[in-house]
Phi, psi and omega in degrees: 000132178290135183283150180285134174236170178262128178267313184210139167249127185225152178237140178255122183277173182294323186260024177090006177283159174223131178251117181253135170239109188258153182224163174256142181282155171060036180201180179270129177239136186236136172240120179240162178165177180284166177293144176081010181266356175102017183297310182291343179296336180299321178296315181293329178293315179296317180298318180297321180282351173265015171091030178297153184286335181234153174267113182253020177293144182298160184300317184294334176283316182293331181281342184243000183231145177258335182204159177227150181211163178226128172259118180265153179221138176218095186068236177272346183280145177226158178212131176249127176239121179236160180208138178290137178269124181287155176290163178299133183105344176252132190293318186198181174221140179260005178279117180228167180222135179222136175206153181222158180159211179233145179049051182286130177282148176282139180290149178267333178222174178297325180292339181280348179297143173252156175074048177300136184203181179265170180300312183293319179294324179294318179296320177296323178297313180297320180298319178296321179294316180286339183092019180277128177103138178225014176266086184295137176083010181238040183298330183293339181256016185298335182267005182300140178297136180101344180268140179294136180228174178297335179291345182268000177268342184298328178299336182266355182254326187251126169245088188277177180296336178285345185246328196309323175220039180280144176265356183237334181252120185273321183226154179302131179099337182287347178283350180253116187298326183289341179258332187301318184299317180290323179298315181293319181296325182275347185301316178303328178294313181289336174279002180061030176276330183215161175270177187293320180298317179293322178298319179292321177298317181293321177298315180297322179297316178297320179298315182293322179296319176294321178296321179296318179299317180294317181295320178296320177295320178295321180297319178295321178295320179296319179298316179297319180294319179295323178296315179296319179296319180295319179297319180294319178296319179297317180298317179295319179293325177294320177296318179297323179295320183294331180260012169081026179246002179203156175284160179294135181290144177284144184296327183257020180293144179284166179299317181299320180294320180295318179295320179297320178295321178295322177299317179297317180298320183295340181261002183277138174280124187259137171238154183300139181221224187262157175283164176304140183288128177293328181295334182294319180296319178297319178298318180295318179294321177297316178297324180294319178296320178300316181296316179299320178295316178298319179297319178298317180294317180297319180295322178295316178296322178295318179296318179295320179298318180291326175296316178298321179299316179296317181293322180295321178296317177294319179294321179298320178295318180295318179296320181296318179295320180294321180295321179296322178294317183292334179297340179297337182277353183294333180289351179280352181054065187299332181288349184249016181291132183279166180266025179230160177286130182291348181263313185246002180063017177279145179303133180202133180259000184297320179299316180294322180296318178296318180296318180296321179296318178296317178299319180295320178297315179300317180297318180295316179297317178299318181296319179295320179297316179297320182296318179296315181297331179281325186276326187300314178301326179293322178295319179297315180296320179295321179297319179295320178299321178296319178298317179297319180293323177296318179297319180296317181292324177297319178296318179294324179297319178297320180294318179294318178300320179295322178294320179296315179298321179297318179297316181295319178297318180295319179296318178298317178296323179297316180293324181290317181278336174069349182227128183296329178296317177295323179300315180294319179297320177297317179295317178298325177295319178295319178296318179297317179296319179298316180294321178298323183279339185243314185284315185283344180288128181295134180281141180290135179290126182268148180271142180288106183293332178297316178295319180297316180293324178295318179293322177297316180298321179295317180292323179297327178289330181276329184269115178269084186292329181296313178295321179297317182296323178296313179296321181294320178296321178294319179296316180297322179294320180293317178296320178299321178295313180298318181294320179295321178297319178290320183298328184292336183255001179265152181288129179219168174233170180303140010263020186266353183296122178076004183277168178246162179248143177235118185260137174231134183271355186289322182278310352280165182205163177234132175251145178259122178266105186295135179294143178086292183281333184075011181294144179263116183249135174273168184307314181297344183280339190282333164064033176204135177300327179296321178291317179300317179300313181298321179296314181294319178296314181299316181293318181300314179289327178296318179295316179296322177295319178294317179300324177295317183294316185266003180058049181283153181279054179240128178304147178277056183233130176227115182252119182252127183260091172061080175288351179277359183307314181293337184264325181232072179299134182282144183263349180181174183288339183265007184291136183276171176302142179263105180270131182242123184195119167056041175226170180297133187251140174268184183297327182294317179295318178298319177296321179296319177297326178295320176297316181298317177302319179296316182298315179296315183293315183290322178295322179292326181285332185269133179275125177081010181264124177247126179247128175251111182258116176264118191227153173263337182264145178231116182269091185290339183267006178251109183300324178296317182296315180298317182292326183276351181284116182271326180220145178221108187251084181266166177296322182294323182284334182074009182271154178202176179301309178247115181301141182289343180274003176292144179291152177266153182283155183248020181256015180272000000 
């Protein structure tokens, strides 16, 4: 299939004018000119006609143009995509026009456009033309998150001024967080690693896994909040019990029961009664001392148990080693030792006595080993029981401490208010405020985590990540090879001279494998605009070469916005075109010529690849460059993308 190229970019003026910028397919096309003449606007025009959410055309273009369009060509097939330009002050327009066929004429006015449609329908039309999408019959879900769209091909088409020599942004669009996630998610589809259905399943799986993590975190937060609420409700009920307006709260009462009891208390008519009992504080302090004593005893027993466990483990090891040594004597057949000397045959019981001693030792060692193996699990179980009892006592200690603090606060409040009636009224006010803040507040609807986990399990069964990862690694390796081949012929400085590039789609990112040392360098490490430029150029052409090999649904268009920026930095908006011809050249000019040689050579080698070079420099002594220049907007010529004598619109 012939790849799509751009034939013409055109603008329709207010007074019926039309400005055409034409290109040749399957070759290098150059637009040069002074600053401020509208060269970079060509990228924004193509992007706008590919369905961007906002119109980013400059003000002087929007004030003098009513519509913009692009005529695409693929062999004999053509496609015209047009879009109304909104007036200044309006963010965008959703009025678009799409038509396809052969030898399509360009419209002269907005009314001459054919195929009026909406923004979403236009994007679906372009996607069908490019071959994006393989879920037949699901056009209504084409805008679903996770599905590849025409908006995801622009990172492979545009090398803008924000990217051309950036050390942090690898591809167009990745500098915007709201777009980067979708671009990265769709990349395996355009690399032909996965189909659209699998890409959507994988996207959905990642979304659900993130949702599960958030829901689990919320569930933990709710449990913690409910625990704190329960403790606070218990504390209030204990205070109410001490002044005789409520029964003592049960230790195992649920949160709902405690809140219901507080509601009942808040509606009770209170009469003066008794002050908090002094004996209760003594009982609580006594119980606290008892708990601390029990905890001390338990910790000592736990420490002793663990000491015994360590000693038992060491003893078991020693017994095992001794038993292994003694087993060496088993080959002597101790039970068959004779009662005579093996040398002189004289009667002797020493051999039997020695054998009996060895047998007795073996028996004793075996018994000791069995005893250790029998006792050690009991010690472990006993240690765990001690830990559980320590945890229980710590919980009870916290509850008693809370009761003591509650009693002390109540006693302090009693002394401060001096009147029990005021104390009760104060407590009822606190209870009412607590209920207003907790009971009346609507509870957040919780998501069924079981359903969420079941859906994740189903998607995991459908998504073969292992096969996908293998295919992705192969694709990354091929792109890395193509990029390294291009990088080798582009001008670089240390530490990139002779180095190779390694591409990863996960970030995505490119690493530089330094020649000689083999060190892996990240983009910020290479430290030169010239190196950054070479990396971006090499990667852009490597991706386009890969798309050609795998027949990916990406147009064969690569638009480069001023590769001369690192060599000829502009000093202002009024700077004229830089013409280079027949003079002594420095290293920057020579490096620039090396880039131009690469562009001509690589475009000629690639089938269906069209390169649009937007440049500030004009190499008048290079016949190829002169021939490939389609437009030249210099200060002397007075020409620009949109002529200044065009009428301005009156709808602002």
